[in-house]
N, C-alpha and C positions, 0 to 999 in steps of 0.2 A: 480537553478539544471545540473545536470553533469551527471544523468545518461539516460539511453538509455532505453525507455517504448512504447510497444504494450498495446493493452486493448485486452476483449471479455466480451461478457454478452448482454445486448439492450443495452447501451452506452457506451460508452472509452472518454476518457480523448486523447484532443487534444486542438492543441494551433495556433495563426497564427497572423495578424496585428488586425488582434478587442481582444487580448487577450487571457484568460487559462479557459476550457467550457464543458461541455457534450456532445456529437450528440452523434446520431442512424448511423449514416456513419463515414469511414477511412477517412480524406479525400488523405491517398493515394489511396486508391483503386478507393475511391468512393462509392465500399459498405459499404452493414451491415457489424458493427464488427463479428469476431467466437460466436459462439453460448457458453455460458457458460457450461463444462464442468458436467455431474451432480455429479461426481466424487469431484468435484471443491468446488456445491456449497455444498453440504454436506459434507464435510470439513468447509469450516466458516458457514454455520448455526450450527452444532456441536458444534466449538472453542467458538458460544458466546450466545449455551446453555448457554453451563460448566462457560460460562463468569457470567453469571448473567441476561444475553440477548437470552429470548428465542421469539424465534416468527421472525427472523430477516432473511429475503430474498434476500439477494443479488442483486441488478440486474445488476452490473459492479465490473468486477475484474481488475484492474489497477498491467499491471508483468513493471515489473519492470529490468536493468540485468547491474547490477553495474560489473565492472575492477577497477583492485588494484589504488588510486586513485582517481578513479568518489564517489559524495556522495550527499549528499542530503539536503538543507541549513533548519535548521526552518523554518517549512509554520504551515496555520491550516488546516484542512481544511471542508470548508467552503460553499463549491457549493454544499454542497445535498441539497437536500428538505427539508428530516429527518431527525433531528438533535438528536431523539433519537434514531435514528439506530445505534449502535454499530459502530467502523474500526476493521477489525479484518487481522492480514498483520501471512503474514509464512513466511517461511522463510528458502531459502534454498540452499547450499556451502556455502563459506566463510567464516566466522566469517564476526561477521559486528559487530557497540558500535551504538548502538540507542539511541536519543537524548529522554532528553523524562520529557521538560519543563513545562510550566506556563500559566501562563493566560497571559500570555505579550511576547514577543518578548525575555523584556531583562534579566531575569530571565532565573535563572541558570536553565538549567538540568541535572540528573540521565543519568548517564554515563552506560548503560543497554550491559552486550555480547547477541549479539544472536549470535546459532550454529546454525547450519544444525537442522529443525529436530522445532524446535522454530517457538508459538504459540502464537504473542499478540493478546489481547482486550480488546478496550476500548473504557470509552463509556460514559455517563447521566454527571455530574456535570465535566467532563475529558472529554466531551469529544472534547472541543475548548480547547482544547491542545497543543501549543505547542511544533513538537515531531522533527525532523529530523534523519538524521545516517550520523556522523565521515566519513572522508576522507576511503575509504580500504585496509588496509593492499594487501602488497600481502601473496602471500601462493598456496595452490591445495586446492581439494579436490576428489577426489573420482567419485562424483556422473558430477561436473557444469564443472569441470580444476582451470581454474583461475578465475574464475568470480562466483558473490552470485546473485541468485531470491528474489526478494521479487516478491510473491502474494497479491493486500488486495482490500479489499470485498467492498462494498460500498454497502447502498440503497440512486444510486444517484435520481432517480425519487420519 
């Protein structure tokens, strides 16, 4: 992963010598993560419902900042406790190529262009597919400048 990341909600995503995991406290500040804004929660629950997942209640929002050249390698979101809850991803800023693969890392992913304002929801049988983001191209966006922001909502606890 070459993107900058932070979180909001009840838990956030952290990494250290013991690996990756969700934690209730930001290790940089030793304080709880910021509360998820109501507008973020509403966006995620409405998008999940429109995607066929009513009742989704996210408790974590991972906020990734991509600059040109950064990427997110193929991975699976498998650290959440509730695998019946979907993943909701919101793109803002520069366009990106979302890689949506299969159940094996070696499966050839679909390359889906995401524009600012696009929302992707996946779950059910596709909940554990490998996915990622191709290296971000140079560009300019009136809202974010030379970067892309991604909000990824999850039910982690």
